[in-house]
N, CA, C and O atoms as a Maestro MAE file, in Angstrom:
{
 s_m_m2io_version
 :::
 2.0.0
}

f_m_ct {
 s_m_title
 :::
 protein
 m_atom[284] {
  # First column is atom index #
  i_m_mmod_type
  r_m_x_coord
  r_m_y_coord
  r_m_z_coord
  i_m_residue_number
  s_m_chain_name
  s_m_pdb_residue_name
  s_m_pdb_atom_name
  i_m_atomic_number
  :::
  1 25 -56.379 -33.541 19.015 1 A "MET " " N  " 7
  2 3 -55.643 -32.271 19.427 1 A "MET " " CA " 6
  3 2 -54.601 -32.757 19.653 1 A "MET " " C  " 6
  4 15 -54.273 -33.512 20.569 1 A "MET " " O  " 8
  5 25 -53.739 -32.140 18.412 2 A "GLY " " N  " 7
  6 3 -52.300 -32.198 18.670 2 A "GLY " " CA " 6
  7 2 -51.463 -31.356 19.366 2 A "GLY " " C  " 6
  8 15 -51.805 -30.219 19.042 2 A "GLY " " O  " 8
  9 25 -50.474 -31.296 20.214 3 A "MET " " N  " 7
  10 3 -49.976 -30.470 21.204 3 A "MET " " CA " 6
  11 2 -49.707 -29.013 20.319 3 A "MET " " C  " 6
  12 15 -49.967 -28.664 19.168 3 A "MET " " O  " 8
  13 25 -49.059 -28.375 21.467 4 A "ASN " " N  " 7
  14 3 -48.900 -26.717 20.771 4 A "ASN " " CA " 6
  15 2 -47.237 -27.092 21.277 4 A "ASN " " C  " 6
  16 15 -46.525 -27.965 21.774 4 A "ASN " " O  " 8
  17 25 -47.252 -25.987 20.841 5 A "GLU " " N  " 7
  18 3 -45.248 -25.311 21.229 5 A "GLU " " CA " 6
  19 2 -45.751 -24.827 22.968 5 A "GLU " " C  " 6
  20 15 -45.922 -25.260 24.108 5 A "GLU " " O  " 8
  21 25 -45.774 -24.333 22.619 6 A "SER " " N  " 7
  22 3 -45.983 -23.371 23.829 6 A "SER " " CA " 6
  23 2 -47.141 -24.105 25.503 6 A "SER " " C  " 6
  24 15 -47.444 -23.597 26.582 6 A "SER " " O  " 8
  25 25 -47.544 -25.969 24.610 7 A "ILE " " N  " 7
  26 3 -47.731 -26.639 25.990 7 A "ILE " " CA " 6
  27 2 -46.903 -27.315 26.368 7 A "ILE " " C  " 6
  28 15 -46.859 -27.541 27.577 7 A "ILE " " O  " 8
  29 25 -45.651 -28.066 25.233 8 A "ILE " " N  " 7
  30 3 -44.688 -28.892 25.196 8 A "ILE " " CA " 6
  31 2 -43.330 -28.096 25.776 8 A "ILE " " C  " 6
  32 15 -42.401 -28.726 26.281 8 A "ILE " " O  " 8
  33 25 -43.326 -26.484 25.630 9 A "LYS " " N  " 7
  34 3 -41.886 -25.702 26.913 9 A "LYS " " CA " 6
  35 2 -42.568 -25.998 27.872 9 A "LYS " " C  " 6
  36 15 -41.812 -26.675 28.570 9 A "LYS " " O  " 8
  37 25 -44.296 -25.872 28.766 10 A "LEU " " N  " 7
  38 3 -45.264 -25.728 29.435 10 A "LEU " " CA " 6
  39 2 -44.997 -27.413 30.870 10 A "LEU " " C  " 6
  40 15 -44.725 -27.684 32.039 10 A "LEU " " O  " 8
  41 25 -45.421 -28.102 29.276 11 A "GLN " " N  " 7
  42 3 -45.066 -29.596 30.431 11 A "GLN " " CA " 6
  43 2 -43.718 -29.905 30.393 11 A "GLN " " C  " 6
  44 15 -43.474 -30.789 31.214 11 A "GLN " " O  " 8
  45 25 -42.453 -29.432 29.595 12 A "ALA " " N  " 7
  46 3 -41.432 -29.937 29.919 12 A "ALA " " CA " 6
  47 2 -40.709 -29.251 30.926 12 A "ALA " " C  " 6
  48 15 -39.726 -29.767 31.458 12 A "ALA " " O  " 8
  49 25 -41.257 -27.773 31.317 13 A "LEU " " N  " 7
  50 3 -41.227 -27.292 32.837 13 A "LEU " " CA " 6
  51 2 -41.495 -27.912 33.989 13 A "LEU " " C  " 6
  52 15 -40.727 -28.144 34.922 13 A "LEU " " O  " 8
  53 25 -42.870 -28.223 33.847 14 A "LEU " " N  " 7
  54 3 -42.956 -28.191 34.451 14 A "LEU " " CA " 6
  55 2 -42.734 -30.370 35.120 14 A "LEU " " C  " 6
  56 15 -42.983 -30.907 36.199 14 A "LEU " " O  " 8
  57 25 -42.404 -30.698 34.328 15 A "ASP " " N  " 7
  58 3 -41.138 -31.676 34.092 15 A "ASP " " CA " 6
  59 2 -40.183 -31.949 34.701 15 A "ASP " " C  " 6
  60 15 -39.710 -33.018 35.089 15 A "ASP " " O  " 8
  61 25 -39.671 -30.164 34.848 16 A "GLY " " N  " 7
  62 3 -38.511 -29.988 35.145 16 A "GLY " " CA " 6
  63 2 -38.446 -29.520 36.700 16 A "GLY " " C  " 6
  64 15 -37.571 -28.888 37.292 16 A "GLY " " O  " 8
  65 25 -40.289 -30.318 37.374 17 A "ASN " " N  " 7
  66 3 -40.291 -29.259 38.712 17 A "ASN " " CA " 6
  67 2 -40.063 -28.011 39.068 17 A "ASN " " C  " 6
  68 15 -39.594 -27.542 40.106 17 A "ASN " " O  " 8
  69 25 -40.589 -27.338 37.729 18 A "CYS " " N  " 7
  70 3 -40.642 -26.169 37.931 18 A "CYS " " CA " 6
  71 2 -42.517 -25.986 38.554 18 A "CYS " " C  " 6
  72 15 -43.373 -26.870 38.586 18 A "CYS " " O  " 8
  73 25 -42.664 -24.235 39.057 19 A "LYS " " N  " 7
  74 3 -43.913 -24.363 39.223 19 A "LYS " " CA " 6
  75 2 -44.651 -23.318 38.474 19 A "LYS " " C  " 6
  76 15 -44.219 -22.453 37.712 19 A "LYS " " O  " 8
  77 25 -45.556 -23.520 38.762 20 A "ILE " " N  " 7
  78 3 -46.493 -22.092 37.407 20 A "ILE " " CA " 6
  79 2 -46.877 -21.275 39.394 20 A "ILE " " C  " 6
  80 15 -47.614 -21.612 40.320 20 A "ILE " " O  " 8
  81 25 -45.719 -19.959 39.128 21 A "GLU " " N  " 7
  82 3 -46.089 -19.057 39.639 21 A "GLU " " CA " 6
  83 2 -47.560 -17.983 39.427 21 A "GLU " " C  " 6
  84 15 -48.342 -17.634 40.311 21 A "GLU " " O  " 8
  85 25 -47.597 -17.597 37.795 22 A "LYS " " N  " 7
  86 3 -49.379 -16.674 38.008 22 A "LYS " " CA " 6
  87 2 -49.856 -16.970 36.710 22 A "LYS " " C  " 6
  88 15 -48.870 -17.000 35.974 22 A "LYS " " O  " 8
  89 25 -50.888 -17.203 36.069 23 A "ILE " " N  " 7
  90 3 -51.317 -17.581 35.196 23 A "ILE " " CA " 6
  91 2 -52.193 -16.047 35.098 23 A "ILE " " C  " 6
  92 15 -52.863 -15.410 35.911 23 A "ILE " " O  " 8
  93 25 -51.803 -15.837 33.663 24 A "TYR " " N  " 7
  94 3 -52.860 -13.962 33.374 24 A "TYR " " CA " 6
  95 2 -53.772 -14.405 32.121 24 A "TYR " " C  " 6
  96 15 -53.201 -15.430 31.751 24 A "TYR " " O  " 8
  97 25 -54.819 -14.215 31.301 25 A "PRO " " N  " 7
  98 3 -55.738 -14.208 33.000 25 A "PRO " " CA " 6
  99 2 -55.770 -15.019 33.313 25 A "PRO " " C  " 6
  100 15 -55.447 -15.969 32.599 25 A "PRO " " O  " 8
  101 25 -56.226 -15.195 34.727 26 A "GLN " " N  " 7
  102 3 -56.067 -16.354 35.298 26 A "GLN " " CA " 6
  103 2 -57.292 -17.574 34.693 26 A "GLN " " C  " 6
  104 15 -58.470 -17.220 34.740 26 A "GLN " " O  " 8
  105 25 -56.965 -18.965 34.149 27 A "VAL " " N  " 7
  106 3 -57.100 -20.443 33.755 27 A "VAL " " CA " 6
  107 2 -59.007 -19.778 35.081 27 A "VAL " " C  " 6
  108 15 -59.796 -18.971 34.587 27 A "VAL " " O  " 8
  109 25 -59.135 -20.074 35.839 28 A "PHE " " N  " 7
  110 3 -60.772 -20.405 36.335 28 A "PHE " " CA " 6
  111 2 -62.035 -19.146 36.366 28 A "PHE " " C  " 6
  112 15 -63.259 -19.127 36.501 28 A "PHE " " O  " 8
  113 25 -60.802 -18.028 36.131 29 A "ALA " " N  " 7
  114 3 -61.712 -17.107 36.358 29 A "ALA " " CA " 6
  115 2 -62.740 -16.595 34.958 29 A "ALA " " C  " 6
  116 15 -62.630 -15.414 34.628 29 A "ALA " " O  " 8
  117 25 -63.311 -17.115 34.494 30 A "SER " " N  " 7
  118 3 -64.070 -16.399 33.035 30 A "SER " " CA " 6
  119 2 -63.650 -17.817 32.157 30 A "SER " " C  " 6
  120 15 -62.470 -18.128 31.997 30 A "SER " " O  " 8
  121 25 -64.313 -18.288 31.841 31 A "ASP " " N  " 7
  122 3 -64.042 -19.210 30.572 31 A "ASP " " CA " 6
  123 2 -64.204 -18.512 29.234 31 A "ASP " " C  " 6
  124 15 -64.184 -18.973 28.093 31 A "ASP " " O  " 8
  125 25 -64.349 -17.431 29.627 32 A "ALA " " N  " 7
  126 3 -64.620 -16.221 27.997 32 A "ALA " " CA " 6
  127 2 -63.338 -16.430 27.039 32 A "ALA " " C  " 6
  128 15 -62.164 -16.511 27.401 32 A "ALA " " O  " 8
  129 25 -63.918 -16.505 25.552 33 A "GLU " " N  " 7
  130 3 -62.504 -16.465 24.731 33 A "GLU " " CA " 6
  131 2 -61.366 -15.675 24.542 33 A "GLU " " C  " 6
  132 15 -61.378 -14.665 23.839 33 A "GLU " " O  " 8
  133 25 -60.095 -16.210 25.312 34 A "THR " " N  " 7
  134 3 -59.243 -15.130 25.790 34 A "THR " " CA " 6
  135 2 -57.823 -16.092 24.092 34 A "THR " " C  " 6
  136 15 -57.517 -17.173 23.588 34 A "THR " " O  " 8
  137 25 -57.517 -14.478 24.015 35 A "ASN " " N  " 7
  138 3 -56.789 -14.618 22.449 35 A "ASN " " CA " 6
  139 2 -55.479 -14.555 23.109 35 A "ASN " " C  " 6
  140 15 -54.524 -14.728 22.352 35 A "ASN " " O  " 8
  141 25 -55.236 -14.363 24.258 36 A "ILE " " N  " 7
  142 3 -53.643 -14.336 24.703 36 A "ILE " " CA " 6
  143 2 -54.134 -14.563 26.241 36 A "ILE " " C  " 6
  144 15 -54.901 -13.935 26.971 36 A "ILE " " O  " 8
  145 25 -53.063 -16.171 26.471 37 A "VAL " " N  " 7
  146 3 -52.684 -16.690 28.207 37 A "VAL " " CA " 6
  147 2 -50.896 -16.867 28.607 37 A "VAL " " C  " 6
  148 15 -50.197 -17.667 27.986 37 A "VAL " " O  " 8
  149 25 -50.335 -15.973 29.742 38 A "THR " " N  " 7
  150 3 -49.828 -15.869 30.487 38 A "THR " " CA " 6
  151 2 -48.830 -16.841 31.013 38 A "THR " " C  " 6
  152 15 -48.591 -16.224 32.051 38 A "THR " " O  " 8
  153 25 -48.262 -17.622 31.068 39 A "VAL " " N  " 7
  154 3 -47.620 -18.600 32.168 39 A "VAL " " CA " 6
  155 2 -46.208 -18.000 32.409 39 A "VAL " " C  " 6
  156 15 -45.377 -17.603 31.593 39 A "VAL " " O  " 8
  157 25 -46.175 -18.055 33.920 40 A "GLU " " N  " 7
  158 3 -45.421 -17.737 34.715 40 A "GLU " " CA " 6
  159 2 -44.247 -19.204 35.581 40 A "GLU " " C  " 6
  160 15 -44.895 -20.023 36.233 40 A "GLU " " O  " 8
  161 25 -43.489 -19.310 35.558 41 A "LEU " " N  " 7
  162 3 -42.706 -20.609 36.093 41 A "LEU " " CA " 6
  163 2 -41.303 -20.223 37.177 41 A "LEU " " C  " 6
  164 15 -40.195 -19.740 36.942 41 A "LEU " " O  " 8
  165 25 -41.966 -20.690 38.417 42 A "ILE " " N  " 7
  166 3 -40.498 -20.545 38.393 42 A "ILE " " CA " 6
  167 2 -39.992 -21.728 38.674 42 A "ILE " " C  " 6
  168 15 -40.665 -22.679 39.071 42 A "ILE " " O  " 8
  169 25 -38.197 -21.745 38.392 43 A "CYS " " N  " 7
  170 3 -37.797 -23.016 38.119 43 A "CYS " " CA " 6
  171 2 -36.813 -23.270 39.982 43 A "CYS " " C  " 6
  172 15 -36.340 -22.386 40.696 43 A "CYS " " O  " 8
  173 25 -36.828 -24.389 40.154 44 A "PRO " " N  " 7
  174 3 -36.080 -24.609 41.400 44 A "PRO " " CA " 6
  175 2 -34.378 -23.868 41.045 44 A "PRO " " C  " 6
  176 15 -33.941 -23.416 42.104 44 A "PRO " " O  " 8
  177 25 -33.819 -23.747 40.391 45 A "ASP " " N  " 7
  178 3 -32.775 -23.385 40.003 45 A "ASP " " CA " 6
  179 2 -32.779 -21.154 40.292 45 A "ASP " " C  " 6
  180 15 -32.070 -20.156 40.423 45 A "ASP " " O  " 8
  181 25 -33.966 -21.596 40.234 46 A "GLY " " N  " 7
  182 3 -34.239 -19.769 40.349 46 A "GLY " " CA " 6
  183 2 -34.448 -19.160 38.986 46 A "GLY " " C  " 6
  184 15 -34.513 -17.974 38.664 46 A "GLY " " O  " 8
  185 25 -34.511 -19.937 38.474 47 A "GLN " " N  " 7
  186 3 -35.010 -19.162 36.979 47 A "GLN " " CA " 6
  187 2 -36.356 -18.825 36.812 47 A "GLN " " C  " 6
  188 15 -37.162 -19.479 37.474 47 A "GLN " " O  " 8
  189 25 -36.886 -17.721 35.880 48 A "THR " " N  " 7
  190 3 -38.052 -18.087 36.008 48 A "THR " " CA " 6
  191 2 -38.356 -17.716 33.924 48 A "THR " " C  " 6
  192 15 -37.692 -17.174 33.040 48 A "THR " " O  " 8
  193 25 -39.447 -18.262 33.992 49 A "HIS " " N  " 7
  194 3 -39.733 -18.613 32.585 49 A "HIS " " CA " 6
  195 2 -41.500 -18.252 32.181 49 A "HIS " " C  " 6
  196 15 -42.506 -18.257 32.891 49 A "HIS " " O  " 8
  197 25 -41.304 -17.979 30.823 50 A "LYS " " N  " 7
  198 3 -42.547 -17.249 30.608 50 A "LYS " " CA " 6
  199 2 -43.394 -17.564 29.705 50 A "LYS " " C  " 6
  200 15 -43.509 -16.386 29.364 50 A "LYS " " O  " 8
  201 25 -44.329 -18.276 28.771 51 A "ILE " " N  " 7
  202 3 -44.636 -18.684 27.977 51 A "ILE " " CA " 6
  203 2 -45.778 -17.848 27.971 51 A "ILE " " C  " 6
  204 15 -46.515 -17.560 28.914 51 A "ILE " " O  " 8
  205 25 -45.849 -17.371 26.362 52 A "ARG " " N  " 7
  206 3 -47.716 -16.849 26.045 52 A "ARG " " CA " 6
  207 2 -47.744 -17.301 25.232 52 A "ARG " " C  " 6
  208 15 -46.791 -17.563 24.499 52 A "ARG " " O  " 8
  209 25 -49.313 -17.653 25.021 53 A "ALA " " N  " 7
  210 3 -49.839 -18.551 23.955 53 A "ALA " " CA " 6
  211 2 -50.878 -17.228 23.728 53 A "ALA " " C  " 6
  212 15 -51.415 -16.530 24.588 53 A "ALA " " O  " 8
  213 25 -50.989 -17.118 21.777 54 A "TYR " " N  " 7
  214 3 -52.643 -16.825 21.663 54 A "TYR " " CA " 6
  215 2 -53.013 -18.232 20.622 54 A "TYR " " C  " 6
  216 15 -52.725 -19.311 20.103 54 A "TYR " " O  " 8
  217 25 -54.343 -16.558 20.999 55 A "ARG " " N  " 7
  218 3 -55.815 -17.441 19.941 55 A "ARG " " CA " 6
  219 2 -55.362 -19.044 20.639 55 A "ARG " " C  " 6
  220 15 -54.630 -19.369 21.574 55 A "ARG " " O  " 8
  221 25 -56.537 -20.104 19.272 56 A "GLU " " N  " 7
  222 3 -56.318 -21.289 19.935 56 A "GLU " " CA " 6
  223 2 -55.424 -22.085 20.614 56 A "GLU " " C  " 6
  224 15 -55.849 -23.034 21.272 56 A "GLU " " O  " 8
  225 25 -53.442 -21.670 20.508 57 A "ASP " " N  " 7
  226 3 -52.645 -22.650 20.881 57 A "ASP " " CA " 6
  227 2 -53.072 -21.262 22.505 57 A "ASP " " C  " 6
  228 15 -52.014 -21.055 23.098 57 A "ASP " " O  " 8
  229 25 -54.355 -20.394 23.203 58 A "ALA " " N  " 7
  230 3 -53.958 -19.892 24.368 58 A "ALA " " CA " 6
  231 2 -54.896 -21.066 25.280 58 A "ALA " " C  " 6
  232 15 -54.780 -21.576 26.395 58 A "ALA " " O  " 8
  233 25 -56.310 -21.230 23.640 59 A "GLN " " N  " 7
  234 3 -57.211 -22.384 24.897 59 A "GLN " " CA " 6
  235 2 -56.469 -23.324 24.712 59 A "GLN " " C  " 6
  236 15 -56.835 -24.341 25.302 59 A "GLN " " O  " 8
  237 25 -55.764 -23.396 24.259 60 A "ALA " " N  " 7
  238 3 -55.404 -25.518 24.584 60 A "ALA " " CA " 6
  239 2 -54.088 -25.375 25.587 60 A "ALA " " C  " 6
  240 15 -53.483 -26.411 25.864 60 A "ALA " " O  " 8
  241 25 -53.680 -24.239 26.081 61 A "VAL " " N  " 7
  242 3 -52.886 -23.600 26.771 61 A "VAL " " CA " 6
  243 2 -54.104 -23.635 28.051 61 A "VAL " " C  " 6
  244 15 -53.838 -23.815 29.240 61 A "VAL " " O  " 8
  245 25 -54.577 -23.560 27.856 62 A "ARG " " N  " 7
  246 3 -55.710 -23.052 29.160 62 A "ARG " " CA " 6
  247 2 -56.509 -23.936 29.935 62 A "ARG " " C  " 6
  248 15 -56.796 -23.927 31.132 62 A "ARG " " O  " 8
  249 25 -56.964 -25.103 28.516 63 A "GLU " " N  " 7
  250 3 -58.278 -26.007 28.944 63 A "GLU " " CA " 6
  251 2 -56.701 -27.300 29.238 63 A "GLU " " C  " 6
  252 15 -57.099 -28.339 29.765 63 A "GLU " " O  " 8
  253 25 -54.891 -27.284 28.914 64 A "PHE " " N  " 7
  254 3 -54.497 -27.779 29.799 64 A "PHE " " CA " 6
  255 2 -53.846 -28.056 30.216 64 A "PHE " " C  " 6
  256 15 -53.045 -28.991 30.233 64 A "PHE " " O  " 8
  257 25 -54.227 -26.680 30.982 65 A "LEU " " N  " 7
  258 3 -53.834 -26.659 33.236 65 A "LEU " " CA " 6
  259 2 -55.002 -26.403 33.116 65 A "LEU " " C  " 6
  260 15 -54.848 -25.483 32.313 65 A "LEU " " O  " 8
  261 25 -56.054 -26.456 33.250 66 A "ARG " " N  " 7
  262 3 -57.687 -26.824 33.741 66 A "ARG " " CA " 6
  263 2 -57.983 -28.423 33.857 66 A "ARG " " C  " 6
  264 15 -58.634 -28.728 34.857 66 A "ARG " " O  " 8
  265 25 -57.747 -29.099 33.309 67 A "THR " " N  " 7
  266 3 -57.477 -30.754 33.198 67 A "THR " " CA " 6
  267 2 -56.362 -31.076 34.013 67 A "THR " " C  " 6
  268 15 -56.608 -31.852 34.937 67 A "THR " " O  " 8
  269 25 -54.380 -30.387 33.819 68 A "ARG " " N  " 7
  270 3 -53.480 -30.416 34.833 68 A "ARG " " CA " 6
  271 2 -54.024 -30.415 36.525 68 A "ARG " " C  " 6
  272 15 -53.410 -31.053 37.381 68 A "ARG " " O  " 8
  273 25 -55.075 -29.721 36.791 69 A "SER " " N  " 7
  274 3 -55.171 -28.979 37.873 69 A "SER " " CA " 6
  275 2 -56.841 -29.923 38.951 69 A "SER " " C  " 6
  276 15 -57.504 -29.602 39.937 69 A "SER " " O  " 8
  277 25 -56.835 -31.025 38.060 70 A "GLU " " N  " 7
  278 3 -58.196 -31.658 38.250 70 A "GLU " " CA " 6
  279 2 -57.359 -32.832 38.530 70 A "GLU " " C  " 6
  280 15 -58.047 -33.806 38.225 70 A "GLU " " O  " 8
  281 25 -56.627 -33.081 38.804 71 A "GLU " " N  " 7
  282 3 -55.710 -34.985 38.779 71 A "GLU " " CA " 6
  283 2 -55.202 -34.405 39.998 71 A "GLU " " C  " 6
  284 15 -54.426 -35.044 40.708 71 A "GLU " " O  " 8
  :::
 }
 m_bond[283] {
  # First column is bond index #
  i_m_from
  i_m_to
  i_m_order
  :::
  1 1 2 1
  2 2 3 1
  3 3 4 2
  4 3 5 1
  5 5 6 1
  6 6 7 1
  7 7 8 2
  8 7 9 1
  9 9 10 1
  10 10 11 1
  11 11 12 2
  12 11 13 1
  13 13 14 1
  14 14 15 1
  15 15 16 2
  16 15 17 1
  17 17 18 1
  18 18 19 1
  19 19 20 2
  20 19 21 1
  21 21 22 1
  22 22 23 1
  23 23 24 2
  24 23 25 1
  25 25 26 1
  26 26 27 1
  27 27 28 2
  28 27 29 1
  29 29 30 1
  30 30 31 1
  31 31 32 2
  32 31 33 1
  33 33 34 1
  34 34 35 1
  35 35 36 2
  36 35 37 1
  37 37 38 1
  38 38 39 1
  39 39 40 2
  40 39 41 1
  41 41 42 1
  42 42 43 1
  43 43 44 2
  44 43 45 1
  45 45 46 1
  46 46 47 1
  47 47 48 2
  48 47 49 1
  49 49 50 1
  50 50 51 1
  51 51 52 2
  52 51 53 1
  53 53 54 1
  54 54 55 1
  55 55 56 2
  56 55 57 1
  57 57 58 1
  58 58 59 1
  59 59 60 2
  60 59 61 1
  61 61 62 1
  62 62 63 1
  63 63 64 2
  64 63 65 1
  65 65 66 1
  66 66 67 1
  67 67 68 2
  68 67 69 1
  69 69 70 1
  70 70 71 1
  71 71 72 2
  72 71 73 1
  73 73 74 1
  74 74 75 1
  75 75 76 2
  76 75 77 1
  77 77 78 1
  78 78 79 1
  79 79 80 2
  80 79 81 1
  81 81 82 1
  82 82 83 1
  83 83 84 2
  84 83 85 1
  85 85 86 1
  86 86 87 1
  87 87 88 2
  88 87 89 1
  89 89 90 1
  90 90 91 1
  91 91 92 2
  92 91 93 1
  93 93 94 1
  94 94 95 1
  95 95 96 2
  96 95 97 1
  97 97 98 1
  98 98 99 1
  99 99 100 2
  100 99 101 1
  101 101 102 1
  102 102 103 1
  103 103 104 2
  104 103 105 1
  105 105 106 1
  106 106 107 1
  107 107 108 2
  108 107 109 1
  109 109 110 1
  110 110 111 1
  111 111 112 2
  112 111 113 1
  113 113 114 1
  114 114 115 1
  115 115 116 2
  116 115 117 1
  117 117 118 1
  118 118 119 1
  119 119 120 2
  120 119 121 1
  121 121 122 1
  122 122 123 1
  123 123 124 2
  124 123 125 1
  125 125 126 1
  126 126 127 1
  127 127 128 2
  128 127 129 1
  129 129 130 1
  130 130 131 1
  131 131 132 2
  132 131 133 1
  133 133 134 1
  134 134 135 1
  135 135 136 2
  136 135 137 1
  137 137 138 1
  138 138 139 1
  139 139 140 2
  140 139 141 1
  141 141 142 1
  142 142 143 1
  143 143 144 2
  144 143 145 1
  145 145 146 1
  146 146 147 1
  147 147 148 2
  148 147 149 1
  149 149 150 1
  150 150 151 1
  151 151 152 2
  152 151 153 1
  153 153 154 1
  154 154 155 1
  155 155 156 2
  156 155 157 1
  157 157 158 1
  158 158 159 1
  159 159 160 2
  160 159 161 1
  161 161 162 1
  162 162 163 1
  163 163 164 2
  164 163 165 1
  165 165 166 1
  166 166 167 1
  167 167 168 2
  168 167 169 1
  169 169 170 1
  170 170 171 1
  171 171 172 2
  172 171 173 1
  173 173 174 1
  174 174 175 1
  175 175 176 2
  176 175 177 1
  177 177 178 1
  178 178 179 1
  179 179 180 2
  180 179 181 1
  181 181 182 1
  182 182 183 1
  183 183 184 2
  184 183 185 1
  185 185 186 1
  186 186 187 1
  187 187 188 2
  188 187 189 1
  189 189 190 1
  190 190 191 1
  191 191 192 2
  192 191 193 1
  193 193 194 1
  194 194 195 1
  195 195 196 2
  196 195 197 1
  197 197 198 1
  198 198 199 1
  199 199 200 2
  200 199 201 1
  201 201 202 1
  202 202 203 1
  203 203 204 2
  204 203 205 1
  205 205 206 1
  206 206 207 1
  207 207 208 2
  208 207 209 1
  209 209 210 1
  210 210 211 1
  211 211 212 2
  212 211 213 1
  213 213 214 1
  214 214 215 1
  215 215 216 2
  216 215 217 1
  217 217 218 1
  218 218 219 1
  219 219 220 2
  220 219 221 1
  221 221 222 1
  222 222 223 1
  223 223 224 2
  224 223 225 1
  225 225 226 1
  226 226 227 1
  227 227 228 2
  228 227 229 1
  229 229 230 1
  230 230 231 1
  231 231 232 2
  232 231 233 1
  233 233 234 1
  234 234 235 1
  235 235 236 2
  236 235 237 1
  237 237 238 1
  238 238 239 1
  239 239 240 2
  240 239 241 1
  241 241 242 1
  242 242 243 1
  243 243 244 2
  244 243 245 1
  245 245 246 1
  246 246 247 1
  247 247 248 2
  248 247 249 1
  249 249 250 1
  250 250 251 1
  251 251 252 2
  252 251 253 1
  253 253 254 1
  254 254 255 1
  255 255 256 2
  256 255 257 1
  257 257 258 1
  258 258 259 1
  259 259 260 2
  260 259 261 1
  261 261 262 1
  262 262 263 1
  263 263 264 2
  264 263 265 1
  265 265 266 1
  266 266 267 1
  267 267 268 2
  268 267 269 1
  269 269 270 1
  270 270 271 1
  271 271 272 2
  272 271 273 1
  273 273 274 1
  274 274 275 1
  275 275 276 2
  276 275 277 1
  277 277 278 1
  278 278 279 1
  279 279 280 2
  280 279 281 1
  281 281 282 1
  282 282 283 1
  283 283 284 2
  :::
 }
}
């Protein structure tokens, strides 16, 4: 599966030492089909970023976050 734009942005922010502040809906709460996922990150410079993914992208982002948390 190819990387979508949301994951590329997310990875870039995480590589810049930004931390995930909030994921909505909670990634681990449910594996129900999610049509939208929002990830809020806070960066060392104090900036916050919001990444929103829809449909297939949302599922890919959730999977990305799940596999990342298992590392």
